[in-house]
KELOTI-56689 format. One record per residue (C-alpha): residue number from 1; z negated, y negated, x negated. Coordinates in Angstrom, 1 decimal, m for minus. Example, Ala and Ser with C-alpha at 12.3 -4.5 7.8 and 13.67 -1.06 7.14 Angstrom:
BEGIN
<baba 1, <m7.8, 4.5, m12.3>>;
<baba 2, <m7.1, 1.1, m13.7>>;
END
This chain:
BEGIN
<baba 1, <m75.4, m188.6, 102.7>>;
<baba 2, <m72.6, m190.6, 104.6>>;
<baba 3, <m72.9, m191.2, 108.2>>;
<baba 4, <m70.2, m190.8, 111.0>>;
<baba 5, <m70.0, m192.4, 114.7>>;
<baba 6, <m69.3, m190.2, 117.2>>;
<baba 7, <m68.0, m191.3, 120.5>>;
<baba 8, <m67.5, m189.3, 124.2>>;
<baba 9, <m63.9, m190.5, 124.9>>;
<baba 10, <m63.0, m187.6, 128.1>>;
<baba 11, <m65.3, m186.4, 131.1>>;
<baba 12, <m67.5, m183.5, 130.9>>;
<baba 13, <m66.7, m182.5, 134.4>>;
<baba 14, <m65.4, m179.0, 134.6>>;
<baba 15, <m66.4, m178.0, 130.8>>;
<baba 16, <m67.9, m175.2, 129.8>>;
<baba 17, <m72.1, m175.4, 130.2>>;
<baba 18, <m72.1, m174.9, 126.3>>;
<baba 19, <m69.8, m177.6, 125.6>>;
<baba 20, <m71.6, m180.0, 127.9>>;
<baba 21, <m75.1, m179.0, 126.1>>;
<baba 22, <m73.8, m179.7, 122.8>>;
<baba 23, <m72.3, m183.0, 124.0>>;
<baba 24, <m75.6, m184.0, 124.9>>;
<baba 25, <m77.3, m182.5, 122.2>>;
<baba 26, <m75.4, m185.3, 120.2>>;
<baba 27, <m76.9, m187.9, 122.2>>;
<baba 28, <m73.9, m188.8, 124.6>>;
<baba 29, <m74.6, m189.1, 128.2>>;
<baba 30, <m71.7, m191.6, 129.5>>;
<baba 31, <m67.9, m192.3, 128.4>>;
<baba 32, <m67.1, m194.7, 125.8>>;
<baba 33, <m71.0, m194.6, 124.4>>;
<baba 34, <m71.6, m194.3, 121.2>>;
<baba 35, <m74.1, m192.6, 118.5>>;
<baba 36, <m74.6, m192.4, 114.7>>;
<baba 37, <m75.5, m189.2, 112.8>>;
<baba 38, <m75.6, m188.4, 109.4>>;
<baba 39, <m72.8, m186.2, 108.3>>;
<baba 40, <m74.7, m182.7, 107.7>>;
<baba 41, <m73.2, m179.2, 108.3>>;
<baba 42, <m75.0, m178.7, 111.8>>;
<baba 43, <m73.5, m182.2, 113.1>>;
<baba 44, <m70.0, m181.4, 111.8>>;
<baba 45, <m70.2, m177.9, 113.3>>;
<baba 46, <m71.4, m179.5, 116.7>>;
<baba 47, <m68.4, m182.2, 116.4>>;
<baba 48, <m65.5, m179.2, 115.5>>;
<baba 49, <m66.9, m177.2, 118.8>>;
<baba 50, <m66.2, m180.4, 121.3>>;
<baba 51, <m63.4, m182.2, 118.9>>;
<baba 52, <m61.3, m182.5, 122.4>>;
<baba 53, <m64.1, m184.6, 124.0>>;
<baba 54, <m65.0, m187.1, 121.3>>;
<baba 55, <m63.6, m189.5, 118.3>>;
<baba 56, <m64.9, m189.8, 115.1>>;
<baba 57, <m65.3, m192.5, 112.6>>;
<baba 58, <m66.8, m192.7, 109.3>>;
<baba 59, <m69.4, m195.5, 109.1>>;
END
């Protein structure tokens, strides 16, 4: 499986509760923090849901 690096680039203030929960579930707490995940269908779906808040790179 490929890995993806996900970085939070926008603030969570004023966002929908479901989007905040999704970002937290990805392991992102602060702006400009990065996490690496395996590229599974579940992770892809989470990234798609909050794509306007995060930056994604292939590792």
